[in-house]
C-alpha positions in Angstrom: -182.7 -140.5 17.7 -182.4 -140.4 21.6 -183.5 -137.5 23.7 -179.6 -136.8 24.4 -178.4 -137.1 20.8 -181.2 -134.8 20.0 -179.9 -132.1 22.6 -175.8 -132.8 21.7 -176.8 -132.0 18.3 -178.9 -129.0 18.7 -176.0 -127.9 21.1 -173.1 -128.7 18.6 -175.3 -126.7 15.8 -175.5 -123.7 18.0 -172.0 -123.7 18.6 -170.8 -124.1 15.3 -173.5 -121.4 13.9 -172.7 -119.1 16.8 -168.8 -119.5 15.9 -169.6 -118.4 12.2 -171.5 -115.8 13.0 -168.7 -114.7 15.2 -166.4 -114.5 12.7 -168.2 -113.7 9.5 -171.7 -111.8 10.1 -171.1 -110.2 13.6 -174.7 -110.0 14.0 -176.3 -110.1 17.7 -175.8 -113.4 18.7 -179.3 -115.0 18.5 -180.0 -113.5 15.3 -176.8 -114.3 13.9 -177.3 -118.1 14.6 -180.9 -117.5 13.2 -179.6 -116.2 10.1 -176.8 -118.8 9.9 -179.7 -121.7 10.4 -182.1 -120.3 7.7 -179.1 -120.2 5.1 -178.0 -123.7 5.8 -181.5 -124.9 5.7 -182.0 -123.4 2.3 -178.7 -124.3 1.0 -180.1 -128.0 1.8 -183.3 -127.2 0.1 -181.6 -126.1 -3.0 -179.0 -128.6 -3.2 -181.7 -131.4 -2.8 -183.7 -129.4 -5.7 -180.9 -129.9 -7.8 -180.0 -133.5 -7.1 -183.5 -135.0 -6.2 -182.0 -138.5 -5.8 -179.8 -137.4 -2.6 -183.3 -137.2 -0.8 -181.5 -135.0 1.9 -184.2 -132.7 2.3 -186.7 -135.4 2.7 -184.1 -137.3 5.8 -183.6 -134.0 7.5 -187.7 -133.1 7.8 -188.3 -136.1 9.4 -185.3 -135.6 11.7 -186.9 -131.9 12.1 -190.4 -133.4 12.8 -189.1 -135.7 15.5 -187.7 -132.9 17.5 -191.2 -131.6 18.4 -190.5 -127.9 18.6 -193.9 -127.3 20.1 -193.3 -129.6 22.9 -189.8 -128.8 23.6 -190.5 -125.0 23.7 -193.6 -125.2 25.7 -193.1 -127.7 28.3 -189.3 -127.6 28.7 -187.3 -124.2 27.7 -190.4 -121.7 28.0 -190.4 -122.0 32.0 -186.7 -121.7 32.0 -186.6 -118.7 29.8 -189.2 -116.6 31.3 -187.7 -117.4 34.9 -184.4 -116.1 33.7 -186.2 -113.1 32.2 -188.3 -111.9 35.1 -185.0 -112.7 37.3 -183.7 -108.9 36.0 -186.8 -107.0 36.1 -187.1 -105.4 39.6 -190.9 -105.4 41.0 -190.3 -101.6 42.0 -189.6 -100.5 38.5 -193.0 -102.4 37.5 -195.0 -100.6 39.7 -194.1 -97.4 38.5 -195.6 -98.7 35.2 -198.0 -101.3 36.3 -200.9 -99.8 34.7 -199.6 -99.5 31.2 -198.0 -102.6 31.1 -201.3 -104.4 32.4 -203.4 -102.6 29.7 -200.8 -103.6 27.0 -200.9 -107.1 28.2 -204.6 -107.1 28.2 -206.5 -104.9 26.3 -203.6 -104.8 24.0 -203.5 -108.7 23.1 -207.5 -108.5 23.0 -207.2 -105.5 20.0 -204.2 -107.4 18.6 -205.9 -110.4 18.1 -209.2 -109.1 16.9 -207.4 -106.7 14.0 -205.4 -109.9 12.9 -208.2 -112.4 13.2 -210.9 -110.3 11.2 -208.0 -108.9 8.9 -206.7 -112.5 8.0 -210.2 -113.9 7.4 -210.6 -111.3 5.0 -207.1 -111.8 2.9 -207.6 -115.5 3.3 -211.5 -116.8 3.2 -210.4 -118.6 6.8 -213.3 -119.0 9.0 -213.3 -116.2 11.7 -213.0 -118.1 14.6 -209.9 -119.9 13.3 -208.4 -116.7 12.0 -208.7 -115.6 15.5 -206.9 -118.3 17.1 -203.6 -117.2 14.4 -204.7 -113.5 15.8 -203.8 -114.6 19.1 -200.9 -116.6 18.5 -199.0 -113.9 16.2 -200.4 -111.2 18.8 -197.9 -111.7 21.8 -194.2 -110.3 21.6 -191.9 -113.0 22.4 -190.0 -112.3 25.6 -186.9 -114.6 24.7 -186.7 -112.1 21.3 -187.2 -108.9 23.1 -185.2 -108.8 25.9 -182.4 -110.1 23.9 -182.7 -107.0 21.9 -182.6 -104.7 24.9 -179.5 -105.9 26.0 -177.9 -104.4 22.6 -180.1 -101.3 23.2 -179.6 -98.6 25.2 -183.0 -97.5 26.4 -184.2 -95.0 29.0 -185.0 -97.6 32.0 -188.6 -96.6 32.4 -189.1 -97.7 28.7 -187.0 -100.5 28.9 -189.2 -101.5 31.7 -192.4 -101.4 29.9 -191.2 -103.6 27.2 -189.6 -106.1 29.3 -192.6 -106.3 31.8 -195.2 -106.0 28.8 -193.1 -108.9 26.7 -193.3 -111.1 30.0 -196.8 -110.9 30.8 -198.3 -110.4 27.3 -197.1 -113.7 26.4 -198.7 -115.5 29.5 -202.1 -113.9 28.5 -201.8 -114.5 24.8 -201.3 -117.9 25.5 -204.3 -118.3 27.7 -206.3 -116.4 25.0 -204.6 -118.6 22.4 -206.0 -121.9 24.6 -209.7 -120.2 25.1 -210.1 -119.6 21.3 -208.7 -123.2 20.3 -211.1 -124.8 22.6 -214.0 -122.8 20.7 -212.5 -123.0 17.6 -211.8 -126.8 17.8 -214.4 -128.2 20.2 -214.4 -131.7 19.0 -210.2 -131.9 20.0 -208.8 -132.2 23.4 -209.9 -128.6 24.3 -213.0 -127.8 26.2 -214.8 -124.5 26.5 -216.6 -124.5 23.5 -219.3 -122.2 25.5 -218.4 -118.3 26.2 -218.9 -119.1 29.9 -216.8 -122.3 29.9 -214.4 -120.1 28.1 -214.6 -117.1 30.6 -214.0 -119.8 33.3 -210.7 -121.5 31.6 -209.2 -117.5 31.1 -209.7 -116.7 34.8 -208.4 -120.3 36.1 -205.6 -120.3 33.7 -204.2 -116.1 34.1 -205.5 -116.1 37.9 -204.3 -119.5 38.8 -201.0 -119.0 37.3 -200.1 -115.9 39.3 -201.0 -117.2 42.4 -199.5 -120.4 42.2 -196.0 -118.3 40.8 -196.4 -116.2 43.8 -197.0 -119.0 46.4 -194.2 -121.1 44.8 -191.7 -118.3 44.7 -192.8 -116.8 48.4 -192.0 -120.5 49.6 -188.8 -120.6 48.1 -187.4 -117.3 49.1 -188.5 -118.1 53.0 -186.5 -121.5 52.4 -183.4 -119.8 50.9 -183.3 -117.2 53.7 -182.4 -120.3 55.9 -179.6 -121.2 54.0 -176.3 -119.8 53.0 -174.6 -121.9 50.2 -174.6 -120.3 46.8 -174.6 -123.7 45.1 -177.8 -125.2 46.6 -179.7 -122.0 46.6 -178.7 -122.2 42.9 -180.0 -125.7 42.8 -183.7 -124.7 44.4 -183.5 -121.7 41.9 -183.7 -124.3 38.9 -186.0 -126.4 40.9 -188.5 -124.1 41.1 -188.4 -123.0 37.5 -188.5 -126.4 36.5 -190.6 -128.2 39.1 -193.2 -125.1 39.1 -193.5 -125.0 35.7 -194.2 -128.8 35.4 -196.8 -128.4 38.7 -198.8 -125.3 36.6 -199.2 -127.5 33.8 -200.6 -130.8 36.1 -202.9 -128.2 37.7 -204.1 -126.5 34.3 -202.8 -123.1 35.2 -201.1 -121.0 33.2 -197.6 -122.2 33.1 -195.9 -119.2 31.7 -197.5 -116.8 34.2 -196.1 -118.8 37.2 -192.8 -118.8 35.8 -192.9 -114.9 35.5 -194.8 -114.4 38.9 -192.0 -116.5 40.6 -189.1 -115.2 39.0 -190.2 -111.6 39.6 -190.5 -112.5 43.3 -187.1 -114.4 43.2 -185.2 -111.8 41.5 -186.5 -108.8 43.2 -187.7 -109.7 47.2 -185.3 -113.0 47.2 -182.1 -111.4 46.0 -182.7 -108.6 48.6 -183.4 -110.5 51.7 -183.2 -114.2 50.8 -179.5 -114.1 49.3 -175.9 -113.3 50.6 -173.7 -111.2 47.8 -172.0 -114.0 46.9 -175.5 -116.2 46.0 -176.6 -113.6 44.3 -174.1 -112.9 42.2 -173.9 -116.8 41.2 -177.8 -117.0 40.7 -177.3 -114.5 38.3 -174.6 -115.4 36.6 -175.9 -119.0 36.1 -179.6 -117.8 34.7 -177.6 -115.7 32.2 -175.8 -118.1 31.0 -179.0 -120.4 30.8 -180.8 -117.7 29.1 -178.0 -117.1 26.7 -177.6 -120.9 26.0 -181.3 -121.5 25.2 -181.5 -118.3 23.5 -178.8 -119.7 21.0 -180.7 -123.1 20.9 -184.1 -121.7 20.3 -183.0 -119.7 17.3 -181.3 -122.3 16.0 -184.0 -124.5 16.4 -186.6 -121.9 14.4 -184.3 -121.6 11.5 -184.5 -125.3 11.0 -188.0 -125.3 11.5 -188.4 -124.2 7.7 -188.2 -127.8 6.6 -191.7 -128.2 8.5 -193.2 -124.9 6.7 -195.5 -125.7 3.1 -193.8 -122.9 0.8 -196.7 -122.5 -1.6 -197.0 -119.3 -3.4 -200.5 -118.5 -2.1 -199.2 -119.1 1.5 -196.3 -116.9 0.6 -198.7 -114.2 -0.3 -200.6 -114.2 2.8 -197.3 -114.4 4.9 -196.2 -111.3 3.5 -199.8 -109.2 4.1 -199.7 -110.8 7.4 -196.6 -109.0 8.2 -198.5 -105.8 7.4 -201.3 -106.9 9.2 -199.3 -107.8 12.3 -197.5 -104.4 12.5 -201.1 -102.7 12.3 -202.2 -104.4 15.3 -199.2 -104.1 17.1 -199.7 -100.4 16.5 -203.0 -100.2 17.8 -202.3 -102.4 20.9 -199.5 -99.8 22.0 -201.3 -96.7 20.8 -204.7 -97.4 23.0 -203.4 -97.9 26.2 -201.2 -95.4 25.9 -203.5 -92.6 24.5 -205.8 -93.9 27.3 -203.3 -93.0 29.8 -201.7 -89.9 28.1 -203.9 -87.1 30.0 -203.0 -88.3 33.5 -199.1 -89.2 33.1 -196.2 -88.6 31.4 -194.5 -91.0 28.6 -190.8 -91.0 27.3 -190.1 -89.8 24.1 -190.7 -92.2 21.2 -192.7 -94.7 23.2 -195.1 -95.6 20.7 -192.9 -96.0 17.7 -190.3 -97.9 19.7 -192.7 -100.3 21.5 -194.4 -100.8 17.8 -191.4 -101.7 16.4 -189.7 -103.6 18.9 -192.7 -105.8 19.6 -190.6 -109.2 18.2 -192.6 -112.1 17.6 -190.5 -115.3 18.1 -190.3 -119.2 18.9 -193.7 -119.2 21.2 -195.8 -118.1 17.9 -194.3 -120.7 15.6 -194.8 -123.3 18.6 -198.4 -122.8 19.1 -198.9 -122.8 15.2 -197.4 -126.3 15.5 -199.8 -127.3 18.4 -202.9 -126.7 16.6 -205.1 -129.7 16.0 -204.6 -131.1 12.4 -207.0 -129.4 9.9 -207.0 -128.0 6.5 -205.8 -124.6 7.4 -202.9 -125.3 9.4 -200.2 -125.4 6.9 -201.6 -121.9 6.1 -201.5 -120.8 9.6 -197.9 -122.2 10.2 -196.2 -120.9 7.0 -197.8 -117.3 7.8 -196.6 -117.6 11.4 -193.2 -118.6 10.2 -192.9 -115.4 7.9 -194.0 -113.1 10.3 -191.3 -114.5 12.9 -188.5 -114.3 10.8 -189.4 -110.9 9.4 -189.7 -109.8 12.9 -186.5 -111.2 14.0 -184.2 -110.2 11.8 -185.5 -107.2 10.1 -187.2 -105.4 13.2 -184.6 -107.0 15.3 -181.8 -105.7 13.5 -183.1 -101.8 13.1 -185.1 -101.2 16.4 -181.9 -100.1 18.4 -181.5 -97.7 15.8 -184.8 -96.6 15.6 -184.5 -96.2 19.7 -181.8 -93.9 19.4 -183.3 -92.0 16.4 -186.7 -91.2 18.3 -185.9 -92.3 21.8 -183.5 -90.0 22.9 -184.8 -87.7 25.9 -183.8 -87.1 29.3 -186.1 -89.3 32.0 -189.4 -87.9 32.6 -190.5 -87.6 36.2 -193.6 -89.9 37.0 -193.0 -92.4 34.0 
């Protein structure tokens, strides 16, 4: 299949599954598309088991592997999704909660990676360094999934900012940690940085380089947009920033996700206030909201059909179920430690720890990172376990976090939060 045929097929399927969800399941759009895609995938697998001569599953598996989900997300969709998500987060809100967001996106990711890595190594007998790679890819929350849930939940503004900001930044940091650990765990592959010094240099270069590049490109784009009063051209310029900036970051070997977040934050706040007319601001926000919704739908559809790439052996399934609990414990510690560190010095919204723990959804980025691993004997186990954790997180946590927020998070806004 050509790229255009694959894209057309995915968009048609997303539209069909979204319609089925709208009329019958009535779930939040992205989660509903994932559920319908899973039902359809398992129906095909069951049909093939009953009628092996059809070989439908084998044919679909070949097409799914041809999709190259990891490449499509990490080198295509992710930049647009992160840029779109960052556009709607205001710098003024981030400043109030920057310290807790910074700690959760750095110390929190490190704590979670360590807990999952050591725990998964003990559960499965996997070498520790490879288990830490799994810990790194499963620890970050997926901003696509998290921001989708936030639209459905009526959260306090300060808590919403923490969740959104942390999900945007810990995704970029987690990706960098993943690259560093892959370089150490698989030194014979294409990744370099087997030594600790090389790993530290790689981390600083990726994280700091991505942030600097994003801010520079965002600032240059803002300066150009100040000179223009043509909403269609300005929308096109923001699209060029998201696409071109992401590819430039990949070429320069700095963190493309962090670049997209920083550029999106600058354009969405300073650019919107001082570089756009009211009409342009309206069109830019509407355009990126629509892009976000469409790509969200396609991404969750792709997660649903990636079930054909997963090896469902009994031992793998058991490891996946145990990893769900391990990931939740790690997430609890990743949230609790920064909050408890800062609690003597500032107030926090009611229910911040349980809401941010249960609302730390995993998503397509974790699956894409698992698929991108070098081929080795542990990759099928990591992929299956990652898939189980992601599906549980998206469906179970995604459908219940709003109720949890309503139950434990209802309190007046606290000052200084």
